[in-house]
N, C-alpha and C positions, 0 to 999 in steps of 0.2 A: 526087633528084637535091639537092635542097635540104635534107630531113634532112640527110644528110650534111655540108651546108655548115656548120649550126646547128650541129651536134656537133663539127666542128674548131674555130668562132669559140669555143664554149662551151669547148673543153681548149685553147684560147686563151689564153681571159680568166683562167681558171683558173691557169694556168701563167705568165701576168703579174703577174699578187698571186701568187703565193706566191713566188716573185725575190723584189718589191717588198717582202712581209713581209723577209724571209730580209736583205736588205739594210737 
């Protein structure tokens, strides 16, 4: 479970950074 949570958080951070760079 912990690994899944870490992967999800990592993907969320990447998406967040991607959206911030776009704006």
